[in-house]
Structures are given as C-alpha cells and as structure tokens.
N, C-alpha and C positions, 0 to 999 in steps of 0.2 A: 957351224953353219951360220951364215949371215941372214939376218931378217930382211928379206927383199920387199920393198914397198912399191915397186913398179909392177903394175898388173901385167899378167901374161895373156890376158884376154879382155874383152869388153862385152857389155850387154847394152843393146840399144832399145830403148822403150819409147814409142811414139805416143804422146799424150795430146789429145785433141781439145781437151777442156780442162779447166782448173780443177773441177770436181774429181777428175781421174787422178791428178797429181795429189790432191788432198787425201783421197782415200788410201792411196799407196803410202803416202806420208804417215798416216795414222797407223797403218799396219807396221811399218818399220819402227815408228816411235814406240808402239806397244811392245815390240820385241826388244828394243833397246832398254826399256824400263825393267826388263827381267834379267838383264845381263850385267855382269861385273865390268866396269870400265877397263879393266886390265885383260879381259878375255879376248881371244883372237876374233871371235864373232863380232864383238862390240867394235873392235878396231876396223873390221871390214865394213860393218853397216854404218858406222858414224859418218864417213864421207858421203855415202849414198844418201843418208838422211839430209845432209847439208845441200846436196845437189837437188833433192826433191823440193826442199824449201825454196830454193832459187827458181826451180821450174814452176812451182805453183804461183809464186809471186809474178813471174814473167807472164804466165798465161792469164792471170787475173788482170794485169795491166793491159793486155791485148784485147780482153773482152769488154773493157770499159768503153 
C-alpha cells in the first residue's frame, strides 16, 4: 500500500485574532513534543503546526 500524502479532506479554522492562533499553536506544539518524529501523528501535525505559525505571523502583522 502506498503512503498517500494528499489529504482526502480539509478542516477550516477561522481565526480572528493572533492570540487564537498562538493558543492553538501552543497546543499543537505541546503535542508534537511528546511524539516521535517518525510517528504518523507527528507527520500529520507537523504541517498543521507550520501553517499555524504562518497564520499567527500574518494575523500579528495585520493587527499592527
């Protein structure tokens, strides 16, 4: 069986303030710290973490 990296669904989260993105970022970061980098959950959460970093940065720039 091939390892498929293309998502078969998506989740949309509307963040109205950078504090919301930062809070979710800390939750995901905390979970990642407990996981092995080779685990499927880490592989799933790692790109989400990167997207949250970008979202928090963007929201902060808009709030200035």
